[in-house]
N, C-alpha and C positions, 0 to 999 in steps of 0.2 A: 286649890286654884289660886293664882295670885291676882290681885286687883291693884291697880295703881290708882291712888286717890290724890286729891289736891293737898294733902297734908305734908308737903315737902318730899314726895317721892317714897314715903314709907310703904312697905309692903303689908297688905292685910290678907290674911288667909281665911277662906271659907271652909268649914268643916261640915257643912250639911251634907255633902256627897261622900263623906269619909266612910271607909269600910268598918265593919264591926271589929272590935278587938280580938286578937288571937285566942285569948283565954276565954272570952265570952262565946266565941265560936265553938271551941272545943267543949265547953260546958253545955252548949245547946245540943251538939251532936251526941254527947254522952247521955243527955236526958232523953233524947229520942230513942236511943239504943236500949236504955233501961226500960222505957215504956213498952217498947216493942217486945222485949224478952219477957216482960211481966204478962202481956197478952198471950204470948206463946206458952208460958207456964200455965196460965188459966185454961188454955185450950187443950193442953195435954191432960190437965186434971179432969176437965169435962169429958174428954174422950174416955177416960178410965171409969168415970162414974156413969156415963151414958151408953156404954158399949152394950149392956144387956137390956136396957130400957128403950132407947131410941137409936137404933144402929145407923140410920141414914145421917142423922145429926152428929153422931159420934165419928162417922167417917169424914164429914165435913170439918170437924174440929181437928181430927188427925192430919188432914191435908193442910189446914191452916198451921198447925204446929210444926209441920215438916217444911213448909215453904218460908215461914216467917223469918227463920234465922238468916237465910240468904238475903232476903229483902233488907232486913236490919242492918247487916254488915255493908251492903252496897250503899245504903243511905249514910251510914256512919263514916264511911271512907270517901264520901262524895267530894270532900274538900270545901274550901272557902266559896263564899258567894262571888259573883262576878264584880269586877271593879265598875263603878258607875261610869257612864258614858260622859265624855268631856263636855259636849254641848249643853247638857242639862244643868251642869254646875258652873258653867262660864258666865262671867259677868262682863258684858261689853263696855268698853270705855265710852264716856260721853262724847258726842261729837261737838266739835267746835265750829262756830260760824266762820265763813270765809271773809277775808278783807274786801270790802267793796272797792271797785276800781274808781279812779279819780274822775272828776267831772269834766276835765279837759280832753277827753278821748284816751285816757290811759297813759299819756306821756307827760311827764313833768318837765317843765322848763325852768332853768335856773337863770335868775337875773344877776347883774353885777353885785348886788348887795348880798345874795345867797352864797356866792363862791368864797367868801371870807377871807 
């Protein structure tokens, strides 16, 4: 956002409301996908280990292992975050006081010495 200041009309840009960089965004989504796939791998291994020991738990891990790839892909392809709203990053200009009216009722009279 731009802000006009009293330093000769120079523009000052605020970056507090800036979006995350594209490389950081992609890296974060890749990290979430890898974590999700690691949990899926662990659930498939637990399904194989627990199938003869705890069949209900093995079925839950099997369902988790089957549904997690879909959820991981949806989150990985969700895209970038929304742009910040403008009012939260806008800096209003300072208000200037009004010029007070003259004491003679607002009309100035010129005498012969003022006409020059």
